[in-house]
C-alpha positions in Angstrom: 72.2 13.6 120.1 72.0 14.5 116.3 68.8 14.3 114.4 68.6 11.7 111.7 66.6 12.7 108.4 64.5 10.1 106.6 63.5 10.5 103.0 59.9 9.9 103.9 57.7 11.0 106.8 58.1 9.3 110.1 55.4 7.2 111.4 56.7 5.0 114.2 59.8 4.5 116.0 60.6 1.6 118.4 63.7 0.7 120.5 65.3 -2.8 120.1 64.6 -5.0 123.2 68.1 -6.5 122.7 70.4 -3.8 121.6 70.3 -0.7 123.5 71.7 1.4 120.7 69.4 0.2 118.0 66.0 1.3 116.9 63.3 0.7 114.2 61.6 3.5 112.2 58.7 3.0 110.0 58.0 5.8 107.3 55.7 6.5 104.4 56.0 8.8 101.4 53.6 11.7 101.0 52.3 11.6 104.5 51.0 8.0 104.1 48.4 9.1 101.6 50.0 7.6 98.5 53.5 6.2 97.6 56.3 3.9 99.0 57.3 3.1 102.4 60.7 2.2 104.0 61.7 0.5 107.1 64.7 1.9 108.7 67.0 0.2 111.2 69.2 2.9 112.9 72.2 2.7 115.4 73.2 5.3 118.2 77.0 5.9 117.6 79.5 8.2 119.0 79.3 9.8 115.7 75.6 10.2 115.7 72.7 8.3 114.3 73.6 6.0 111.5 71.5 3.6 109.2 72.4 0.1 109.3 69.4 -1.2 107.5 66.8 -0.1 105.1 64.1 -2.0 103.5 61.7 -0.5 100.9 58.0 -1.3 100.3 55.4 -0.5 97.7 53.0 1.2 100.2 53.5 3.5 103.1 54.4 1.8 106.6 52.5 3.0 109.8 54.0 1.0 112.5 56.7 -1.6 113.4 57.6 -4.0 116.2 60.8 -5.9 117.1 60.7 -9.6 117.7 61.1 -10.5 121.3 62.9 -13.8 120.5 65.3 -13.0 117.6 67.2 -9.6 117.8 67.3 -9.4 113.9 63.8 -9.5 113.1 61.4 -6.6 112.6 57.7 -6.6 111.6 56.3 -3.6 109.5 52.5 -2.6 109.3 51.8 -1.7 105.7 49.2 0.7 104.0 48.5 -2.1 101.3 47.2 -4.5 104.1 50.2 -6.6 104.3 52.6 -7.3 107.2 56.2 -7.6 106.2 58.8 -9.3 108.1 62.4 -8.2 107.7 65.6 -10.1 108.9 68.5 -8.0 109.5 70.9 -10.9 109.5 70.2 -11.7 105.9 71.2 -9.7 102.9 68.7 -7.0 101.3 68.0 -9.4 98.6 66.7 -12.2 100.8 64.1 -9.6 102.3 61.2 -9.5 103.3 61.3 -13.2 104.7 57.4 -13.1 105.1 54.5 -10.9 103.8 51.4 -11.9 105.5 48.4 -10.8 103.4 44.9 -11.2 105.2 43.9 -7.9 106.1 41.9 -6.1 103.5 42.8 -2.5 104.5 45.7 -0.5 106.1 47.5 -2.2 108.8 48.1 0.4 111.5 49.5 -1.3 114.3 51.6 -4.3 114.9 52.8 -5.4 118.7 55.0 -8.4 119.6 54.1 -10.4 122.7 56.9 -10.0 125.4 55.8 -12.7 127.6 55.3 -15.5 125.3 57.5 -14.3 122.7 56.5 -16.4 119.6 53.6 -14.3 118.4 52.5 -10.8 117.6 49.2 -8.7 116.9 48.4 -6.7 114.0 45.2 -4.1 113.9 43.9 -2.7 110.7 41.6 -0.3 109.3 39.4 -3.4 108.1 38.0 -3.3 111.8 39.9 -6.6 112.7 42.8 -7.7 114.7 44.6 -10.7 113.9 47.3 -12.9 116.1 50.3 -14.4 114.2 53.1 -16.6 114.7 56.4 -16.0 112.7 56.4 -19.5 111.3 52.8 -19.8 110.1 51.5 -18.2 106.8 47.9 -17.4 108.1 46.7 -16.2 111.4 45.9 -18.2 114.3 42.9 -16.0 115.4 40.7 -13.0 113.9 39.1 -10.6 116.7 36.3 -8.8 115.1 33.9 -6.5 117.4 35.2 -3.3 116.8 32.9 -1.2 114.3 35.4 1.0 113.0 39.3 1.2 112.3 41.7 -0.4 114.8 44.3 2.1 115.6 46.2 0.3 118.2 46.5 -3.5 119.6 48.9 -3.7 122.4 49.8 -7.0 124.6 49.6 -6.8 128.3 53.3 -6.8 129.5 52.5 -9.5 132.6 50.0 -11.8 130.8 50.7 -13.7 127.6 47.2 -14.0 126.7 45.7 -10.6 127.2 45.7 -7.5 125.1 43.9 -4.2 124.6 42.7 -2.6 121.4 41.8 1.1 120.5 39.5 2.2 117.9 37.6 4.7 115.9 34.6 3.5 117.4 35.4 5.3 120.7 35.9 2.2 122.6 38.7 0.4 124.2 38.5 -3.4 124.4 40.3 -5.8 126.5 40.6 -9.4 125.1 41.8 -12.7 126.5 43.0 -14.9 123.4 41.5 -18.1 125.5 38.0 -16.4 125.3 35.6 -16.2 122.3 34.8 -12.5 122.8 36.3 -9.4 124.4 36.2 -9.6 128.0 35.8 -5.7 128.8 34.5 -2.9 126.9 35.4 0.6 128.0 33.6 3.7 126.3 36.9 5.7 127.0 36.2 8.8 124.9 33.7 10.6 122.8 35.9 10.6 119.8 38.3 8.3 117.9 40.9 6.5 120.3 44.2 6.7 118.4 46.5 4.9 121.0 46.5 2.8 124.1 49.0 1.2 126.4 49.5 -0.9 129.6 51.3 0.1 132.6 54.3 -2.1 132.9 54.0 -2.2 136.8 50.3 -2.6 137.3 48.8 -5.1 134.8 45.2 -3.5 135.4 46.0 0.0 134.4 45.6 1.2 130.8 46.3 4.7 129.3 44.2 6.0 126.2 44.8 9.0 123.8 42.1 10.3 121.6 41.2 12.8 119.1 39.5 14.8 121.8 42.9 15.7 123.0 42.8 13.9 126.3 44.8 11.2 127.9 42.9 9.2 130.3 44.2 6.5 132.6 41.9 3.5 133.5 41.9 0.7 136.1 40.1 -2.2 134.2 38.8 -3.5 137.4 36.7 -0.3 137.9 36.4 1.3 134.5 33.3 3.3 134.7 35.2 6.4 135.4 38.9 7.1 134.6 41.6 7.1 137.2 42.7 10.5 136.0 42.5 12.9 133.0 45.4 14.5 131.4 45.1 17.9 129.4 47.5 19.8 127.6 47.8 18.8 124.1 46.0 21.2 121.6 45.3 18.7 118.8 44.6 15.0 118.6 46.8 12.6 120.4 48.6 10.0 118.2 50.5 7.9 120.6 50.6 7.2 124.3 53.1 5.1 126.2 53.7 4.0 129.8 57.5 4.2 131.0 59.2 0.8 131.2 61.1 2.2 134.4 58.6 4.4 136.4 55.1 3.2 137.1 53.6 6.8 137.2 55.1 8.3 134.1 53.5 8.5 130.7 54.8 9.8 127.3 52.4 11.2 124.7 53.0 12.7 121.0 50.5 14.9 119.2 49.5 16.4 116.0 50.2 19.7 117.9 53.8 18.8 117.0 54.8 18.3 120.6 55.8 15.1 122.8 54.9 15.4 126.4 55.9 13.7 129.7 53.6 13.3 132.4 53.3 12.0 136.0 49.7 10.8 136.3 49.8 10.6 140.0 50.9 14.1 140.7 48.7 16.0 142.9 48.8 19.0 140.8 50.4 19.8 137.7 51.0 16.5 135.9 52.8 17.8 132.9 56.7 17.2 133.6 58.1 18.2 130.2 56.9 19.5 126.8 59.1 18.9 123.9 58.6 21.0 120.8 61.4 20.0 118.6 59.2 18.7 115.6 58.2 21.0 113.0 55.2 18.8 111.9 52.9 16.2 113.2 54.7 14.2 115.9 53.2 10.6 115.3 55.7 8.2 116.6 57.5 8.0 120.0 59.2 5.5 122.3 60.9 4.9 125.5 64.1 2.6 125.6 63.4 -0.6 127.8 67.1 -1.0 128.2 68.4 2.5 129.0 66.2 4.6 131.7 65.2 8.0 130.4 66.1 7.5 126.9 63.4 8.8 124.4 62.9 8.8 120.8 60.4 10.3 118.4 59.5 10.8 114.8 57.1 12.7 112.8 56.2 14.1 109.3 59.1 16.5 109.3 61.2 13.6 108.3 63.2 13.5 111.5 64.2 11.0 114.2 65.5 12.3 117.6 67.0 10.4 120.2 67.7 12.2 123.5 67.7 12.0 127.5 64.7 12.8 129.3 65.1 16.3 130.6 67.4 17.4 127.8 66.8 19.6 124.8 66.3 16.9 121.7 68.0 19.7 119.5 71.2 19.9 121.4 74.0 18.1 119.9 
């Protein structure tokens, strides 16, 4: 699969939950420090990766998520604290169809609820997480316990009311939107935690990735010590993700410019593959829910790669 080049630096890539050939890519100019952003929607075709939509923003975009109820809707997390909602079914001039502007600092994470399908989360560097529905101009709920930047807020894939958050305060918290406070606090790393994700087959298992270069797997029922610790990245881990198809598989990408695939249950060497196709920080990665083994990554080298696990991403 050929590479797609974006004009700005890649920050996040997400496969569509509806269309197996479609993916969204959030990008930021000047490495997200200052400048504009662009939300791309790409299509995998027999002639390579083509752009079928692009939306420009006044500030960099750090994350994106697809609606779980409408195949045309994409939500972007912006550096100006806003959340943009785009509708691929409408002409560019009609977009964005919404701009949610409650966060006071960069929005770094957005995640749509795959169970309830009518709401999504945003996590911000203002230390708060907010709960939104698509048809309300203001947030339904604000979660404020973390004492430093929120880097990720991710819904549990089995429970409509449960999510986890990863923060620069070195903790991961588990929340239930029906409860007033977080239900579990895990001091997961000694350094900032940049990413977390739930296991798609075991709703008690979490994975975290940190500035300490470690990936840790946790059972939230017995979280005093991690289930396992995965070592192999040489710089901070930017994203971690459990496979949607295999319970024991984890993907990760890092500022060491690599993306790795792991079997966290392996008795000896857990590292399955290391992909070194990026020439700058690898900060976005995803695994297709609809096509088993289909991977995507993006990074600060302005490149988006899509490939089958086990293949060389650079091979045409």
